[in-house]
C-alpha positions as CSV (number, residue, x, y, z in Angstrom):
1,M,-26.8,110.1,53.8
2,A,-28.8,111.9,51.5
3,S,-32.0,113.6,52.8
4,L,-35.2,111.8,51.1
5,Q,-36.9,115.0,50.7
6,G,-39.3,115.2,48.1
7,Q,-40.2,111.6,47.2
8,H,-43.1,109.4,48.8
9,A,-42.7,106.3,50.2
10,F,-45.6,104.2,50.6
11,V,-45.0,101.1,53.7
12,T,-47.4,98.1,53.8
13,G,-47.9,96.7,57.4
14,G,-46.9,100.1,58.7
15,G,-49.0,100.0,61.6
16,R,-46.6,98.1,64.0
17,G,-43.7,96.7,64.5
18,I,-40.7,96.5,62.0
19,G,-43.3,98.3,59.5
20,R,-43.9,101.4,62.0
21,A,-40.3,101.9,62.6
22,I,-39.5,102.3,59.1
23,A,-42.3,104.4,58.5
24,A,-40.5,106.4,61.6
25,A,-37.0,106.2,59.7
26,L,-38.0,107.4,56.8
27,T,-40.8,110.1,57.7
28,G,-37.4,111.7,59.8
29,A,-35.2,111.8,56.4
30,G,-37.4,113.9,55.2
31,A,-39.9,111.6,52.9
32,A,-43.7,111.6,53.3
33,V,-44.9,108.4,54.0
34,T,-48.3,106.6,53.8
35,V,-48.9,103.8,55.5
36,A,-51.2,101.0,55.1
37,G,-52.5,98.4,56.3
38,R,-55.6,96.2,57.9
39,N,-56.2,98.1,61.4
40,E,-57.3,101.5,61.3
41,S,-56.6,102.4,64.8
42,M,-53.2,101.3,64.5
43,L,-52.8,103.4,61.5
44,A,-54.5,106.3,63.3
45,D,-52.3,106.3,65.7
46,V,-48.5,106.2,64.2
47,I,-50.6,109.4,62.2
48,E,-51.1,111.1,65.7
49,H,-47.5,110.5,66.8
50,G,-45.8,112.3,63.9
51,E,-44.4,109.4,62.2
52,A,-46.2,109.4,58.4
53,G,-48.8,112.1,56.6
54,G,-51.6,109.5,55.5
55,Y,-52.6,105.9,56.1
56,A,-54.6,103.2,53.7
57,V,-56.8,100.5,55.5
58,V,-56.2,98.0,52.8
59,D,-55.6,93.7,53.1
60,V,-52.7,93.6,51.1
61,T,-53.3,89.9,49.4
62,D,-56.0,91.8,47.8
63,A,-54.4,93.0,44.2
64,K,-57.4,95.3,43.3
65,A,-57.7,97.5,46.8
66,V,-53.8,97.7,46.7
67,D,-53.8,98.6,43.5
68,D,-56.1,101.2,44.5
69,S,-55.0,102.7,47.7
70,V,-52.0,103.1,46.0
71,R,-53.7,105.5,43.4
72,Q,-55.2,107.4,45.9
73,A,-51.8,107.9,48.2
74,V,-50.8,108.8,44.5
75,A,-53.2,111.3,44.3
76,A,-52.6,112.8,47.3
77,R,-48.7,112.9,48.0
78,G,-48.0,112.3,44.7
79,P,-46.2,109.4,43.2
80,V,-44.6,106.8,45.4
81,N,-40.4,106.7,44.7
82,L,-40.0,103.6,47.4
83,L,-41.8,100.9,48.4
84,V,-41.8,99.1,51.5
85,A,-43.4,95.7,51.3
86,N,-43.0,95.3,55.0
87,A,-46.7,93.3,55.9
88,G,-46.4,89.8,56.6
89,G,-47.6,86.6,59.3
90,V,-46.2,83.9,61.1
91,E,-48.2,80.1,62.5
92,S,-46.3,77.9,63.5
93,A,-47.4,73.9,63.4
94,P,-45.4,71.3,62.8
95,F,-44.9,70.1,58.5
96,A,-47.2,67.2,59.3
97,K,-49.7,69.2,60.8
98,A,-49.5,72.5,58.4
99,T,-52.3,72.5,55.8
100,A,-52.5,73.0,52.4
101,E,-54.6,76.4,53.2
102,Q,-52.3,77.4,55.7
103,F,-49.3,77.8,52.9
104,Q,-51.4,79.3,51.0
105,R,-52.4,81.6,53.4
106,L,-49.2,82.3,54.2
107,F,-48.5,82.7,50.7
108,D,-51.1,84.7,49.9
109,L,-49.7,87.1,52.8
110,N,-45.7,86.8,52.7
111,V,-45.7,86.7,48.6
112,M,-48.4,87.8,47.0
113,G,-48.7,91.1,48.7
114,V,-45.2,91.9,48.3
115,V,-46.0,91.0,44.0
116,H,-49.5,93.1,44.8
117,A,-47.3,96.2,46.4
118,T,-44.8,96.1,43.7
119,R,-46.8,95.7,40.6
120,A,-48.8,99.2,41.7
121,V,-45.9,100.9,41.9
122,L,-43.5,99.7,39.2
123,D,-44.6,100.7,36.1
124,G,-44.5,104.6,37.7
125,M,-40.7,103.8,38.8
126,R,-39.5,102.6,35.0
127,E,-41.1,105.5,33.9
128,R,-39.5,108.4,35.8
129,R,-36.3,105.7,35.9
130,F,-36.0,106.0,39.4
131,G,-37.0,103.9,42.2
132,R,-36.5,102.2,45.5
133,V,-38.3,98.8,46.4
134,V,-37.2,97.0,49.3
135,A,-38.9,93.5,50.7
136,V,-39.1,92.1,54.6
137,A,-37.9,89.0,54.1
138,S,-36.7,87.1,57.5
139,T,-33.8,85.2,58.2
140,A,-36.6,81.9,57.5
141,G,-36.1,83.2,53.8
142,L,-32.6,81.7,54.1
143,K,-32.8,79.0,56.3
144,G,-34.6,76.6,57.7
145,Y,-36.4,76.3,61.1
146,G,-38.4,73.9,62.6
147,Y,-42.8,73.4,63.1
148,V,-42.6,77.1,60.5
149,S,-42.2,75.2,57.3
150,A,-44.9,77.5,55.3
151,Y,-43.2,80.9,56.7
152,C,-40.2,79.6,55.8
153,A,-41.5,78.6,52.3
154,A,-42.8,81.8,51.5
155,K,-39.8,84.2,53.0
156,H,-37.3,82.0,50.8
157,A,-40.1,83.0,48.0
158,V,-39.7,86.2,48.8
159,V,-36.3,86.6,48.1
160,G,-36.2,84.6,45.1
161,L,-39.0,87.3,43.5
162,V,-36.3,90.2,44.6
163,R,-33.8,88.4,42.7
164,S,-34.8,88.3,40.2
165,L,-36.7,91.5,39.7
166,A,-33.6,93.2,40.7
167,V,-32.3,91.7,37.4
168,E,-35.4,92.8,35.3
169,T,-34.9,96.4,36.7
170,A,-31.2,96.7,37.1
171,S,-30.9,98.9,34.5
172,S,-34.2,101.4,34.7
173,G,-33.0,103.0,37.8
174,V,-35.1,101.1,40.3
175,T,-32.8,98.9,42.9
176,V,-34.9,95.7,44.4
177,N,-33.7,94.3,47.7
178,A,-34.3,92.5,50.8
179,V,-34.0,92.6,54.6
180,C,-33.9,89.4,56.4
181,P,-34.5,90.6,60.3
182,G,-33.8,87.7,62.9
183,Y,-36.1,87.5,66.0
184,T,-36.9,91.2,66.4
185,D,-38.3,92.6,69.5
186,T,-42.4,93.1,68.1
187,D,-45.5,92.5,69.6
188,L,-45.2,88.7,67.1
189,V,-42.8,87.4,69.3
190,Q,-43.4,88.5,72.1
191,E,-46.7,87.1,71.2
192,S,-44.4,84.0,70.1
193,L,-42.6,83.6,73.7
194,A,-46.0,83.8,75.2
195,N,-47.5,80.7,73.2
196,I,-44.1,78.9,74.2
197,C,-44.0,79.6,77.8
198,A,-47.8,78.7,77.9
199,K,-46.8,75.2,75.9
200,T,-43.4,74.6,77.5
201,G,-43.7,76.1,80.6
202,L,-40.5,77.3,80.4
203,S,-40.3,80.8,81.8
204,R,-40.2,83.7,79.9
205,E,-35.9,84.0,80.3
206,D,-35.7,80.3,79.0
207,A,-37.8,80.4,76.1
208,L,-36.7,83.9,74.2
209,A,-32.9,81.8,75.3
210,S,-34.4,79.3,73.0
211,L,-35.5,81.4,70.2
212,L,-31.5,83.2,70.6
213,K,-29.8,80.2,71.0
214,D,-28.1,80.9,66.9
215,S,-27.6,84.1,67.9
216,P,-23.7,85.2,68.9
217,L,-25.2,88.7,70.1
218,G,-27.6,87.6,72.3
219,R,-30.5,89.7,72.3
220,L,-33.4,90.9,70.3
221,V,-33.1,92.6,67.7
222,Q,-34.5,96.2,67.6
223,P,-37.1,97.7,64.9
224,Q,-35.2,100.5,64.8
225,E,-32.2,98.9,63.7
226,V,-34.2,96.8,60.8
227,A,-35.3,100.2,59.6
228,A,-31.8,101.4,59.5
229,A,-30.7,98.8,56.6
230,V,-34.2,100.0,55.4
231,L,-33.5,104.0,55.2
232,Y,-29.7,102.9,53.6
233,L,-31.3,101.0,51.0
234,C,-34.1,103.8,49.6
235,S,-31.3,105.7,49.8
236,P,-29.9,107.5,46.5
237,E,-26.3,106.4,48.0
238,A,-27.6,102.5,47.6
239,S,-28.3,102.9,43.8
240,A,-25.7,100.4,42.7
241,V,-27.0,97.8,45.8
242,T,-29.8,95.8,44.2
243,G,-31.1,91.7,44.5
244,T,-29.3,92.1,47.8
245,T,-30.0,90.5,51.1
246,L,-29.1,92.8,54.1
247,V,-29.5,90.1,57.1
248,V,-29.8,92.0,60.3
249,A,-29.5,88.8,63.0
250,G,-27.2,89.4,65.1
251,G,-24.4,87.2,63.3
252,E,-27.1,84.4,63.4
253,M,-26.2,84.1,59.6
């Protein structure tokens, strides 16, 4: 794979988990990386470990704040040619108890976060006739899961957004793709396992088995495996790949 030397990558949700692994992979490939998120101490730790070159404390649901943070990153490290819109979150509830507010919160975070970040960089990418936009969606953007209807609806919207925007940008040198991980070994999944154990009395092993029952691989995906997929989609070699979903889920789909 060609080096990403000279490219500036902006990674939302870059303070932990999949986002941090992506930042490290892009940095390792030679990109100048800015990580963005809400937790400054986590972002600072990414910088301290050499996994990115700068950070921006920002809530991706705030369009102006995202735009301002991208401007500041551009001033510090040059134009953003690689955007990884990774910030997201999940809340669980049976549909009958999922409120309109929950649906709105997850839409604002998972979908509008991608929209705001993409709008902040897309015009420049088109002018330079080169850019990579990668949204980290989920297998929940391709199938249904019980008790997370608001999350599934939001992630399906992300996949639809990617497919539509790819059509609009295909002739401009910009590619737009989604990576759809299955259950990945992150803090969020570990918290979900703890909640399952607390609510059901299951052991951690049995709770994990319940999550992985549809995965032929039979284990959690590693964040670095998702990062490798993102790294490919950001590469010059992926110039003909747009509007696609790259599933990293151990055969679940």
